[in-house]
N, C-alpha and C positions, 0 to 999 in steps of 0.2 A: 214765896214759891208759887208756882203756877199750879193751879188745880187741874188735875187730869180728869176729864169728865167727858160729857157728851159735847160733840161739836155740833153747833147749830148749822142746819142747812138753810142757806138763804133762799128767799123766794126767787131771786134772779137766777140762781143755779137750777132750780126746779123748772122755771119757765124756759130757760135755755135748753135744758135736756129734753123737755117736752116738745119744743119747737124743732130740735134736731131729729128727734124720733119721728115726728109727724112728717118732716120733709123726706126722710128716708122711706117711710111707708108710701107717701105719694109718688115718689120716683119709682119705687118697686112696682106699684100698681100700674103706673103709666108704661113702664117697660113691658109688663105682661100684656097690656092692651095693644101696644105697638107690635109685639111679637106675634100675637094672635092675628092681627090684621095683615101682617106680612105673610104669615103662613097661608091665610085664605087667598091672598093675591097670588102667592107662589103656586098654590093648588090650581087656581083658575088658569094661570099661564101654562102649567104642565098639561092640563086637560086640553087647552087650545093647541099646544104643540103636538099632543097625541092625535088629535083630530086632523090637524094639518098633515101629519106624517102618514096617517091612514089614507087621506085624500091623495097625497103625493104618490104613495105606493099604487093606488088604484089607477091613477093617471099614467104612471110608468108602465103598468101592465097593459093598459089600453094602447099606449104608444107602441109597445112591442108587438101587440096583436095586429095593429093597423099597418105597421111597417114590415110585416111578414110578406115575403115575395108571393106566396100563393094567394093571399088575400088581394094584393095589388093586381095580380094577373087576372083573378076572377072579376075584379072591378073593371079592368081595362077591356076584357073580352065581353063581358055582359052588358054593361051600361054604356060604355063609350064606343064599343066596337073597334077597338084599336088592337092591331095584331103586330107581333114582332116582325121586323124586316127580314126577308129571306136573303137579301144581299149583304155582303160584308161591308162594313163601314170604310169609307175612304179616309186616308190621312192627308191633311192639308199642311203644307210646310210654308210658312211665311218668312221671307228673308228679312234681315235686320233693317235695311233701309226703308222698307215699306211699313214698318210699325210706327204708328203715331205716338208721340211722347207728350 
């Protein structure tokens, strides 16, 4: 009959378990480091996007301000001394044979 008693744990099984556990811990720590670096990079990119968006909004506001008719009229009257024409513009009609292709 076999004696029911303590099963001996081999050194190989202990080393294999220790190696597997250490590999899991190393992969877990590597994953944490990678995620933290990706979060930092993501945060930097989001800050850059926000600053570019702010700059874009300010430039859009400046474009709207500069394309306002009243501002253009002041510029034309003051600096360039250009006045609107009092005459009605003439319409020029060019017939098909005279258009170069």
